[in-house]
C-alpha positions as CSV (number, residue, x, y, z in Angstrom):
1,M,3.6,-0.1,18.2
2,N,7.2,0.0,17.1
3,E,8.9,2.0,14.3
4,L,8.5,-0.8,11.7
5,Q,4.7,-1.0,12.3
6,L,4.4,2.8,12.0
7,L,6.4,2.7,8.7
8,F,4.3,-0.1,7.4
9,E,1.1,1.7,8.2
10,A,2.4,4.9,6.6
11,V,3.6,3.3,3.3
12,T,0.7,0.8,2.7
13,P,-2.0,3.5,1.9
14,L,0.3,5.0,-0.7
15,L,0.1,1.8,-2.8
16,P,-2.5,1.4,-5.5
17,E,-5.3,-0.9,-4.3
18,A,-4.9,-3.2,-7.3
19,I,-1.5,-4.4,-6.1
20,V,-2.1,-4.6,-2.3
21,S,-3.3,-8.2,-2.5
22,R,-0.3,-9.3,-4.5
23,V,2.0,-7.5,-2.1
24,L,0.5,-9.4,0.9
25,T,0.9,-12.7,-1.0
26,Y,4.5,-11.8,-1.8
27,A,5.1,-10.9,1.9
28,A,4.0,-14.5,2.9
29,V,6.4,-16.0,0.3
30,T,9.2,-13.7,1.5
31,T,8.6,-14.8,5.0
32,A,8.9,-18.5,3.9
33,L,12.1,-17.8,1.9
34,V,13.8,-16.0,4.8
35,A,12.8,-18.9,7.1
36,L,14.4,-21.3,4.7
37,L,17.5,-19.2,4.5
38,R,17.8,-19.4,8.3
39,R,18.5,-23.1,7.9
40,I,21.9,-22.1,6.5
41,P,24.4,-22.0,9.4
42,W,26.2,-18.8,8.2
43,F,22.9,-17.0,7.8
44,E,21.7,-18.2,11.3
45,E,24.8,-16.9,13.0
46,R,24.2,-13.4,11.5
47,R,20.4,-13.5,11.8
48,K,19.9,-10.1,13.4
49,V,21.3,-8.4,10.3
50,A,21.0,-11.1,7.6
51,A,17.2,-11.7,8.0
52,P,16.1,-8.1,7.5
53,V,18.6,-7.5,4.7
54,A,17.5,-10.7,2.9
55,A,13.8,-9.7,3.4
56,L,14.5,-6.3,2.0
57,A,16.3,-7.7,-1.1
58,I,13.6,-10.3,-1.8
59,G,10.9,-7.7,-1.1
60,Q,12.4,-5.3,-3.6
61,G,12.5,-8.0,-6.2
62,F,8.8,-8.9,-5.6
63,G,8.0,-5.1,-5.6
64,W,9.2,-4.9,-9.2
65,V,7.3,-8.1,-10.1
66,A,4.1,-6.5,-8.6
67,V,4.3,-3.5,-10.9
68,G,5.3,-5.6,-13.9
69,F,8.9,-4.2,-14.2
70,D,7.5,-0.9,-15.4
71,P,10.3,1.7,-14.9
72,A,7.7,4.5,-14.9
73,Q,6.3,3.0,-11.7
74,W,9.6,2.9,-9.8
75,A,8.3,4.7,-6.7
76,T,5.4,2.2,-6.5
77,A,7.8,-0.7,-6.9
78,I,10.1,0.5,-4.1
79,G,7.2,1.2,-1.8
80,A,5.7,-2.2,-2.5
81,G,9.1,-3.8,-1.9
82,L,9.4,-2.0,1.4
83,V,5.9,-3.1,2.5
84,I,6.7,-6.7,1.5
85,A,9.9,-6.6,3.5
86,L,8.3,-5.0,6.6
87,A,5.3,-7.4,6.5
88,A,7.7,-10.4,6.2
89,V,10.0,-9.4,9.0
90,G,7.0,-8.4,11.3
91,G,5.0,-11.5,10.5
92,Y,8.0,-13.8,11.2
93,S,8.9,-11.9,14.4
94,G,5.3,-11.9,15.7
95,T,4.8,-15.6,15.1
96,K,8.2,-16.4,16.8
97,N,7.3,-14.3,19.8
98,V,3.9,-16.0,20.2
99,A,5.5,-19.4,19.9
100,Q,8.1,-18.6,22.5
101,R,5.5,-17.3,25.0
102,A,3.4,-20.5,24.5
103,R,6.4,-22.6,25.2
104,K,7.1,-20.7,28.4
105,A,3.5,-21.0,29.5
106,A,3.5,-24.8,29.0
């Protein structure tokens, strides 16, 4: 288990159960958006930094959407955004690693 997985597992239980399903849906959308951004040559050249930063920015936006832009729930919004970003980066990385291993095996 790496540091991102530990952070994901530590933050997720702190979120209200009502928004966890929305957070996971937004994580899938964030993964797709980051994958689309990787089609841009400038973004692809800087992918080691650009992809996690983009996922964090998009995740924070979706985190605020998940709580309905309620300023009283700023901690929940930030936590949800962090979970979205971590799930998006981890999901993309895990899928990429499995695909690379399958290509090597073939």
